N, C-alpha and C positions, 0 to 999 in steps of 0.2 A: 504494500500500500504506500507508494511513493507520495509524499505530501506535496501538493500543488496549491498554494493559496489562490492562484488565479481561477482555479476550478470552481470557487464559490461565487465568483462574480456574476455568473449566469443563473444563480439560484434566485428565484423570485422572492420578493419580500412579503407578499400576501400568502396567507395559509392555503386558501383554496387552490391557487395555482400550483403551489408546491405539492399539495396532495395529488392533484391531477398528474403532475410530472412523475412523482414517485410511483404512483400506481401504474404508470406506463412501463416501468422497468421490467424487463424480462428475466433478469438475473437478480437473485436476492442479494448477492454480494455488492451490487451497486447501491442498494439501500443501506447496507451495513457500512460501506465506505463513506457515503454521504453523512451518515449519522456521526461517525468518528470525526470527520473534518469539521462539521458544524459545531460539535461539542468542543473541539479544540480551538476554534477560531472566533466563536461568537459568545457574547455575554448570556448567562443563563436566563436572565429575565426577558431576553428577546426570544428565547426558545420555548419558554413555558407555555405560551398560547398555543403552540402546536399540539399539545396534549389534549386540548379541548376537542380536537377532531378524533373522538374515540373510535378505534377500529371496530368494525362489526364482523369481520371475517379475517381469516389468516391469509393476508395478501402482503404485497411489498410495503404498504403503508404501516401495517401492523409490525412488520419486521423493522422498519425504520424507527418507529416509536420505541419498541422494545430495546433496540440497540442504543438509541439516543439516551434513554433513561439510565442504562448501565454506564455509558461513556461519561455522562454528567456525574454520576455517582462516584466513579473512579477519580474524577477531577475535584472531588470535595464538595459537590453541590448537594445539599441536604434537601431531598424532596419527600421524605417520609411524612413531613408535616405540611405538604402542599396538596390540598384536596384534589386539585385538577390532575395531578400526576397519579395520585393513589387511585383515583377513579379509573384512569386509563390502565393502570396495572391490574385492577380487578377485572376489567374487561379482557385483558390479555390472558389472565388466568382462566377465565371462562372459555377462552378460545384454546386453552391448553398450550400456550406458547411456552417453551422451556425456560426462556430467560425471565419470565414473570414470576418464577418460583424461587429466584435468588433472593437473598436477604435484602430488605429495603433500606438497610443501614450498613455502613462499612464496619468490618470487624476492627479490633484494636490493631491488628497487623496491617490492615489496609490503610488505616488512618495514619500510621507511622511511615508508610511507603511514599516515595516521591511520585506525584501524579505523572501519567504518561504524557509525552510530547511528541506529536506526529512528525515534527521536523527532524527527528533523529531515528526514524523507524524504517527508512529505506536501506536495504542491504548495500546499495551503491554508495551510501554515505557512511558506511561503517568505519572506515579508516579515518575520515575527517571528523566524525562525530561519534566518539566512543560512548558506551553506555554511561549514564549518569553515576557519579560517585566512584568511578574507577572500579567496576565490578571485576575486571580481569586482574587477578592479584599478581603482584611482583614477588619473587622469591625473597624471603627475609634472609639476613646474613647467616642465621644459624641453620639454614636448610641443610639437611643431610645428617644432622647430629642425632636426631631421635629415630632410632630404628628398633624394631622388635627384635629381641635377642633370640627368640626361638620361634619356629613356625607355629602359627595358630590356624588350624584347619577351619575352613568356612565352606558352607554349601549354599547354593543359590536356590531360594524357595519361591521365586517369582512365578506367578501363574500368567497365562496368556492375557487374561482380563486385566491384571495389574499392570503388565507391560504396556498394553494399549492405553490404559488410563494415564499412567505416569508420562508416557511419551507423547500424549496428545498435544502438549504445548508446542511441539516442534513437528507436528505431522506434515506441515507444509514445507519443511526443509528437505533438501535432496539427500536421500539416504535414510536408513532406519536408525532410530536412537538405540543406544545400548542401555538397558535397564537391568540392574542387579539388586536383588533383595537378599543380602547375605546374612546367614545365621552363623555366628562364631562359636566355636567350642569353648572358648574362654572369653571373658570380658575384654573388650578393646578400650583404649583410653584416647582422649583427645590428642595428647602429645604423640601418640603413635600414628596418628593420621595426618597431622600437620607438623611441620611445614613441608615435608618431603613429598607428599602425594600418596594417595591410598595404594596405587599400584606398585610403588617402590617400597613401602613399609610392610606390606603384607607379603606372606611367603609365596614362593613359586611352587608349582606342582599341581597335579590334578586335584580338582575339588577345592581349590583355594581361590581367594579373591584375585590375586595377581595372575594366576593361571587363567581365570575366567576373562580378565581384561585382555591378557595377551592373546588368548585364543580368539577373542572377538575382533582383534585388530585395533582396539581402542586403548590409548594410553592416556595417562594424566600427568600433568606437570605439578609444580609446587602448589600447595593449598594454603588457605587461610581460613580461620574460623570466622564465622559471620553470624548475623542474627536472622530470625525468620522473616522479618519485613524486608531485608535485603534480598533474600532468596525469592520472596514474592515479586520484588522488582525485577530480578533477573528473569524469572519465568514469564512474567507479564510482558516484559520487553521482547522476549523471544516470540511471543504470539503476534506482536505487531510487525516484526521484521519480515520482509519479503525473503523467501527462499530463492534459490537459483532459478526456479521455474514456476513457482506458485506464489500467489499473493498471501499476505499475512492473514491471521485469523481476526485480529482486532480485539479491543478490550472487552467488548460485550460478551462474546463467546469465550474470549481469552480468560476472563475472570472465572468463569465456570471451569474451564480447562485447568487453570492453575490450582484451584482447590481440589479437584479430582486428583491431580498429580501429587499434591501434598498429602492427601488422604492415602493414596497408594504407597507413598514413601514411608509413612509411619504405620503402615499395616492396618489402617482403619477400614471398615467396610466402605465401599465406594459411594454408598447412599447415605453416609453419615452427614447430618446437617453441618453446614459450613461453620457455624459458631462453635460447634463441638470439635470439629477438625482443628480450628484455630487454637482452641484451648489445649488439646492434646499435643499439637505440633510445637507449641511454645515450650514444652518440657524437653524436647529433643535438642541435641547439639547439631548445628548446621554448618556446612562448609561450602566453599567454592574453590575450584581447581583451575589452574592455568592449563593451556594446551602445551604439549611437548615442544621443545625448541625446534625439533626437526620438521614440525608440521606448521609452524607459524607463517610460513610463506605460502602455504597452499590453502588453508582453511579460511573461507570468507567469513563464516559465522562459526562461533564456538560456544558451547554451553556445557558446563560440568559442575554439578552440585551434588552434595552428599548430606546424609543425615545419620547420626548415631543415636541410638536409643539411650534413655537415661541410665540404664544398667550396663550398657556397652555390649550387649549380646547381638544386636541387630544393626547392620550397616546397610544403608540404601544409597545407590549411586545412579544418577541419570547423566549420561554422556551423549552429546550429539554434535556433529560437525555438518556444515553445509558447504559443499564444494561443487564447483561447476564441472 
């Protein structure tokens, strides 16, 4: 979804004309993209009157309003106390629109996260516009000092359903993401996972984390410990960014995808309410990992995050690269 401010110049100012144009869209993603651009570029009080045109059927206008509500929410606009928006949400729920069942308020994690900005979401701008806050970590000076002294066997317990849910945030990137839900025979510690990277500190061999990473062809660079709201930013950022061949998901469906991904990483049932997922995930230790030095010239997009359970017996990894 490359951001083009000029694209909004032809959007009519009156609601009826906009409804007519949006309903003429043949592709739902056109309505989704327009909602993201308008939420990013226009004041919320200029957009609220659009919700008065309550959708009566599942068409592109309903899609536009459902996405607009979520995009505004991610940008910090509180509409749970706006009757006109809530009435529209009730109508979307009656129409069984999936986005209408997302929470009408941001979670604590989402409130701490930096709102998305479409000017930084085109993959062609990746090098000149890195993710906010420097998500890709630099190797700290002590990298390589913390190593596990003896091998700790791990086995991958991920189901096909969990893999699909966790990797949905990058389903539009070129290539399949690597998802590992590892169960360790002995507790792991944070110091054993950072700063050298999970694939370097875990043992080699069949049935171990490093062996699984090596066999999958995915490697990790140095890692840093981070907080849940930063991981949320990383995952949401990934949903916006265009892959080599496909458009981004956007924040509306991206929000739902991020929380399903987090739920899968912490082994919660995938239908767990988002508020509960947030509560459980806040107890885990979260990490992000750099790409290996040898791949930095080839991978256009890179994502590598991990989560370690409070007792250290479960390690989750999501690794994805997009290359042309």
